[in-house]
N, C-alpha and C positions, 0 to 999 in steps of 0.2 A: 697789472702785468708790467714788469720791468723790461724795457726795451733798450738795448745798447744805444748810447748817445750818438755814436758814429752813424749807426744804421738809421736812427731817427732823423738826423740831419740830412743824410744823402737821399732818404725817401722824401723828406720835406722839399728838397730842391729839385730832384729829378724823378721822383717816384710818383706812383698813382695809387690812391686808396679809394676803392670803389665798391659800392653795393650794386651788383649786376641785376639785370631784369629778372634773371632766374633765381634770385635770392642768395647767390654766392657772394661772400665777402672776399674780394680780391685785392691783393697788395702786390705791386710789381714795380720794377725799375728797368728801363731800357738804357743801354749805353752803346755808343759807337765802338767799332772794333778797336780803335786806338786805346780805348779804356778797358780792354779785356782783362788786364791785370787787376784793375780795381774790382771788377766783378768776381774774378776767380779768388783773389787773395783776401778781399775784405767783405764784399756784400754777401756772396753765397754762403760762406761759413757762418756769418752772423745771422742770416735768415735761417739756416739749419739749426742754429742754437735756440731758436724760438720754438722748436718742436714740431713744426709743420713740414710736410713734404715740399721740397723746392723743385719747381719745374724750370729747367734751364734750356733755352733753345735759341737758335740763331734764325733771323728772318730778314727779308728784304723790305725796307721801309720805302715804299713808292714815293711818298711825299719828299723825303730827303734824298732819294736815289742812292741809298747806301745800305750796307748790311749792318744789323745791330744785334746785340745780345739782350735777351730778356731773362730775368729771374723773377719767378712768380710763386706766390703762396696763396692759399685760401685759409683764412682764419678770422672768425668773428671776434675773438678776443683781441687779436693784434689790430684789427680794423678799428674797434672801439677805442683801444688805447691810443692809437695814432691820431684818430679824429679829435680826441680829447686834448692831447698834447698840442696838435697843430692849431687848435683854437686860441691857445695862449703860449705860443712857442717861445716868446721872449721871457715869460715867467718861468717856463721850464728851464731855459738856459741859466737864468739867474739863480735857480735852486741847485744847480749842479756844483760839485766840488771842482776845484781847478783842474784836476786830472780828467774828470769826466767832461768838463768844458773844453779841454784841449782835444779830446776825441770828437766831440760834437763839431768844433770848428774845423777839424780835419775833414769830417764828412761833408760839411757845408762847402769847404774849399773844393773837394772832389766833385761836388754837384754844381756849384755856382761860381767857382773861382778861377782865377788865372794868375800866373806868376810871370812877370817880366822883370823890370828893375824895381818893381813893387808888387805887393800882394793885393789883389782886388777881389772883392766878393760882390757879385751882382744879385740883388734881390730887391723887390719892391716893398718889403715889410720894414719900414723905418724903425719900429720898435725892436725888431730882431737885430738889425744892424747896430743900433745903439747898445743893445745888450752884449753883442759880440765885442764892440769897442770897449765897453766897461770891463768885460772879463779880461781882454787883452791888456788893458792898463793895469788891472789888478794883478796880472801875472808878470808885470814889469816891463811891458813894451811902452816906449816913451812917445812915439809919434804914430798915433792912430787917428785917422780922419774918416768922416762920413761925408759923402757928396751924393746928393740926389738931385737930378734935374728933371723936372716934369714940365711938359708943355701940352696944353690943350689946343694949341694953334694948329690949324690945318693948312696944308699947302693950298694956295689959290688954284682954282681950276684954270687950266690953260686952254 
């Protein structure tokens, strides 16, 4: 099954792909109200294009103490496709055309990115970040850097 690269990336970053206890194959994404336009203009239409009914609702997230929007579909085929892609997301990105890669990176930015005086993508998958870097260089961007700082040090008990 062919899944839109933007949708693949935003689900990889902010989505959930789950086989529920009742056997349902659920795919969903939650976004804060500030990102409502992303849900309405990008995510929901792309989910509808997959051919499954899209359940959209607003709920109060107690943990975050904020209202969020959720878009949810049930599909075994989409579930299996995404699980396969997510297992080697860097390879998936490398195989995309430049146009498809641009839409993928846009989805990853909407999920994991921020823009200030620079563009930053936060993700723990170094292979994915390297693939994004390589695609951006291939597209003509000159200054693309990856920085990951990991620490296993724990704060001393006070």
